[in-house]
Wavefront OBJ file of the C-alpha trace (Angstrom):
o trace
v 15.097 -23.811 -17.526
v 18.428 -21.959 -17.639
v 20.391 -20.872 -14.595
v 19.418 -17.216 -15.028
v 15.749 -18.157 -15.338
v 15.932 -20.311 -12.210
v 17.620 -17.488 -10.302
v 15.016 -14.990 -11.495
v 12.144 -17.343 -10.642
v 13.599 -17.958 -7.180
v 13.932 -14.251 -6.463
v 10.437 -13.527 -7.809
v 9.071 -16.031 -5.315
v 11.014 -14.340 -2.544
v 9.711 -10.944 -3.602
v 6.112 -12.198 -3.579
v 6.684 -13.495 -0.065
v 8.261 -10.220 1.018
v 5.338 -8.265 -0.412
v 2.984 -10.355 1.688
v 5.076 -9.573 4.750
v 5.256 -5.885 3.883
v 1.726 -5.062 5.022
v 2.161 -6.044 8.687
v 5.574 -4.387 8.829
v 4.224 -1.173 7.303
v 1.927 -0.708 10.273
v 4.948 -0.767 12.593
v 7.214 1.651 10.696
v 7.932 3.445 7.460
v 10.011 0.658 5.932
v 8.460 -2.300 4.106
v 10.047 -5.455 2.763
v 9.208 -4.293 -0.757
v 12.107 -1.854 -0.409
v 14.490 -4.833 -0.332
v 13.388 -5.884 -3.846
v 15.980 -3.785 -5.763
v 18.774 -5.351 -3.698
v 17.425 -8.834 -4.397
v 17.131 -8.141 -8.104
v 20.593 -6.610 -8.438
v 22.479 -9.008 -6.152
v 20.673 -12.273 -6.912
v 23.261 -13.886 -9.152
v 26.148 -12.851 -6.888
v 24.625 -14.324 -3.710
v 23.994 -17.585 -5.536
v 27.296 -17.960 -7.385
v 29.762 -15.614 -5.658
v 32.714 -14.341 -7.632
v 35.518 -11.828 -7.492
v 33.433 -8.829 -8.484
v 30.063 -7.671 -7.203
v 27.911 -5.985 -9.863
v 27.928 -2.193 -9.476
v 24.122 -2.035 -9.461
v 24.129 -4.486 -6.548
v 26.390 -2.217 -4.491
v 24.396 0.866 -5.441
v 21.205 -0.825 -4.228
v 22.861 -1.936 -0.970
v 23.914 1.709 -0.455
v 20.397 2.949 -1.228
v 18.950 0.437 1.229
v 21.391 1.628 3.901
v 20.407 5.243 3.304
v 16.731 4.292 3.537
v 16.960 2.450 6.856
v 19.529 4.467 8.795
v 16.933 6.997 9.960
v 15.592 4.717 12.698
v 16.431 1.611 14.669
v 13.008 0.218 13.833
v 13.665 0.505 10.084
v 17.062 -1.136 10.571
v 15.418 -4.022 12.407
v 12.707 -4.431 9.777
v 15.240 -4.367 6.933
v 17.311 -6.947 8.778
v 14.302 -9.284 9.025
v 13.388 -8.763 5.357
v 16.941 -9.412 4.160
v 17.326 -12.463 6.365
v 13.930 -13.920 5.407
v 14.723 -13.461 1.721
v 18.161 -15.064 2.063
v 16.736 -18.067 3.898
v 14.474 -18.721 0.913
v 17.275 -18.721 -1.673
v 18.143 -22.300 -2.619
v 21.871 -23.035 -2.587
v 22.833 -19.556 -1.393
v 26.548 -18.885 -1.240
v 26.678 -17.761 2.400
v 30.186 -16.335 2.014
v 29.167 -14.171 -0.932
v 25.948 -13.140 0.822
v 27.781 -12.227 4.011
v 30.389 -10.182 2.164
v 27.954 -7.895 0.322
v 28.057 -4.828 2.604
v 31.822 -5.051 3.185
v 32.752 -5.620 -0.468
v 30.432 -2.791 -1.482
v 32.020 -0.473 1.097
v 28.677 0.069 2.822
v 28.544 0.259 6.608
v 25.427 -1.282 8.107
v 24.697 -1.916 11.781
v 24.778 -5.659 11.007
v 26.630 -8.055 8.748
v 24.474 -10.124 6.401
v 24.170 -13.700 7.644
v 21.539 -16.394 7.837
v 21.608 -16.109 11.635
v 21.382 -12.334 12.129
v 19.877 -11.313 15.471
v 17.584 -8.654 14.051
v 15.616 -7.933 17.218
v 18.617 -6.284 18.860
v 18.068 -3.278 16.551
v 14.970 -2.068 18.393
v 15.423 1.106 20.428
l 1 2 3 4 5 6 7 8 9 10 11 12 13 14 15 16 17 18 19 20 21 22 23 24 25 26 27 28 29 30 31 32 33 34 35 36 37 38 39 40 41 42 43 44 45 46 47 48 49 50 51 52 53 54 55 56 57 58 59 60 61 62 63 64 65 66 67 68 69 70 71 72 73 74 75 76 77 78 79 80 81 82 83 84 85 86 87 88 89 90 91 92 93 94 95 96 97 98 99 100 101 102 103 104 105 106 107 108 109 110 111 112 113 114 115 116 117 118 119 120 121 122 123 124
């Protein structure tokens, strides 16, 4: 199985897991983990391999995610958990590349991507 196929298979597994988590989160707020899927799809190769340039569609999806969650602290917290849970399931993630996504895309979020984000502090 080629590298791209492995990356795609890994992210598909993460998405399936996020979809399962989406139902309980939906009861608590408008945001669901399924809304993280476009970011995972667009940024998957970058967070695994890093590089000098982030794909434009990755940055556009990070921006869209930011615009989706900035309307409430609860949505910010839920997105944080979804992003962190997905990242923890990526084998051999490049933590530097993952952590640099918002900054390199020029997107301000209330948290920096990391494997140890303290998501619960985003509850009002």
